[in-house]
N, C-alpha and C positions, 0 to 999 in steps of 0.2 A: 299411365305414367306421363304421357305428353300433356294431359290436361292439368296434372299437378304442377308441371313446370310452367305452364302458361299462367296458372294462378299465382305461382311464386313471382313471376315476372310482371304481374299486373301492376298498374299504376298505384292503387291503394296500398298494396304490399310494399312497393318501393318507397312510398311516402312514409309509411309507418316505420320501415327499417331505417330511413334517413333520420327520423326524429329520435328513435332509440339509439342509433349510433352516435348522434350528436350529444344526447344526454350522457351516454357512457364516456364520451371524451372529456366532459367537464372536469372531473377530478384530476385527470392527467394534465389538462391545461393549467389548472390551479397549481398543481405540483411543479410544473415547469416554470411558471412565473415565480413561485416561492424559491425554488432552487437558484434561479437566475438572480433574483434580488439578493438572497443571502450570500451567494458567491461573490457578487460585486461588493457587498458590504464588508465581508471578511477580507477580500482582496485589498480594499481600501485601508482597513485597519492594519493589516500586515505591512502594507507599503509604508504607512505613516510610522508604524512602530519600528521598522527596520531602517528607515531612511537615515536617522542620526547615527545609530550604531555602525552601520556599514560605511558611512562617510568618515567616521573618526577611527575606524578599525577597532572599536571597543569590543565588538563581538569576537573578532579574531584573537585578541589578547586574552579575554576572560574565559572564553569557552573552548575554542579550537586548540590552542596551544596546550592547556592542561590535559585535555582528552588525548591529544597526540602523544604527550610525554607519558601518560599512564599506559597507553597502548604499547609504546616502545618498551617501557619498563616491564610490562607483563610478558611480552614476547622474549625479552632478554633473559628474564628469570626462568621462564619455562624452558628455553633452549639451552642456557648455559649453567643453570643451577637446578637440576632436576630434583635433588634431595630437598632443597629449600622449597621448591614448588610443591612437592608432595606434602611437606610439613604445613605449608600455608593453606593448601587445598586447591592450588591452581591446576588446571588440566590443559593438556595440549592435544588438539585433534590430530596434529601431525604425528605425535608419538603413538597414539592409538592406531592410526591408519598404517603407520610403518610397522608396528608390531603385528598387525593383522596380515600385512603383505609378507613379512618375514615368515610367519607361520604357514602361509599358503605356499611359499617357495620351498619350505622344508618338507611339506607334504608332497610337493611335486617331485622332489629328489628322492 
């Protein structure tokens, strides 16, 4: 056993292992460079693409406000007009969870 450890720790083995380890690291090094370059490239593209819209609030007017209004309308319909919500096909997680909690409280009683 001791002679095997000495052979493993010998200089030729360490040299071979260093070369193999270096060769195994090459694909990872290439991948790291690729991901670094592409992330910088896409970061530049996104920065340039969003610079003008964010400056002029175009993005807020065209995207955020309609999404916010749709979300508010959805919540209002589901909470205040349940029969309309059922007819349209809208579902509320709150209604389902409250119904489940009501059933569990009835079982406890």
